[in-house]
C-alpha positions as CSV (number, residue, x, y, z in Angstrom):
1,M,43.2,133.4,-77.5
2,S,39.7,133.8,-76.1
3,P,36.8,131.6,-77.0
4,E,34.9,134.7,-78.1
5,K,37.7,135.6,-80.5
6,I,37.7,132.1,-82.0
7,Q,33.9,132.3,-82.5
8,Q,34.2,135.7,-84.0
9,M,36.8,134.6,-86.5
10,I,34.7,131.6,-87.6
11,H,31.6,133.7,-88.0
12,E,33.5,136.3,-90.1
13,V,34.5,133.6,-92.6
14,L,31.3,131.5,-92.4
15,P,28.4,133.9,-91.8
16,G,25.3,132.1,-90.6
17,C,27.1,129.2,-89.1
18,Q,26.5,127.7,-85.6
19,V,29.5,127.3,-83.4
20,T,29.7,125.3,-80.2
21,M,32.9,125.5,-78.1
22,S,34.6,123.9,-75.1
23,G,38.1,124.1,-73.7
24,A,40.4,126.7,-72.1
25,D,43.7,128.5,-72.5
26,C,45.2,127.6,-75.9
27,N,43.4,124.2,-76.3
28,F,39.8,124.3,-77.7
29,S,37.2,122.0,-79.3
30,V,34.8,123.5,-81.8
31,E,31.8,122.1,-83.6
32,V,30.9,124.2,-86.6
33,K,27.7,123.7,-88.6
34,A,27.5,125.9,-91.7
35,P,25.5,126.0,-94.9
36,Q,28.7,126.7,-96.8
37,F,29.8,123.1,-96.1
38,K,27.2,121.7,-98.5
39,G,29.0,119.6,-101.1
40,M,32.3,119.6,-99.3
41,T,34.0,116.4,-98.0
42,P,34.6,116.1,-94.3
43,L,38.3,116.8,-94.9
44,Q,37.5,120.0,-97.0
45,R,35.2,121.2,-94.2
46,H,37.9,120.6,-91.6
47,R,40.5,122.4,-93.6
48,A,38.2,125.4,-94.2
49,V,37.9,125.9,-90.4
50,N,41.6,125.1,-89.7
51,D,42.7,127.6,-92.3
52,I,41.0,130.4,-90.5
53,F,43.5,130.0,-87.7
54,K,46.7,129.4,-89.7
55,Q,48.4,132.5,-88.5
56,Q,47.5,131.8,-84.8
57,F,48.9,128.3,-85.0
58,E,52.1,129.6,-86.6
59,S,52.6,132.3,-83.9
60,G,51.7,129.9,-81.0
61,E,48.7,132.0,-80.0
62,L,46.6,128.8,-80.5
63,H,48.2,125.4,-79.8
64,A,45.4,122.9,-80.4
65,L,41.9,123.0,-81.9
66,S,39.8,119.9,-82.2
67,I,37.3,120.5,-85.0
68,K,34.0,118.8,-85.8
69,T,32.0,120.0,-88.8
70,S,28.6,119.4,-90.4
71,V,26.3,121.0,-92.9
72,L,23.7,123.3,-91.4
73,E,20.6,122.5,-93.3
74,S,18.1,125.3,-93.9
75,N,14.5,124.7,-93.1
């Protein structure tokens, strides 16, 4: 799975978010800042991102994804 595809999938579910990535092959780290995270606990935010890739984890297309999340505050 390409980094571009991972970013695209996150942006489709969380429009307006900021995504920072690192990693290669099937092991990636992402930092997602999204206004949709406001009012969510850290665990809820993590699950929201992790659930985007449920099918890819089950199929083995994606093996590991380290996730950091925060609320993107509007100015």
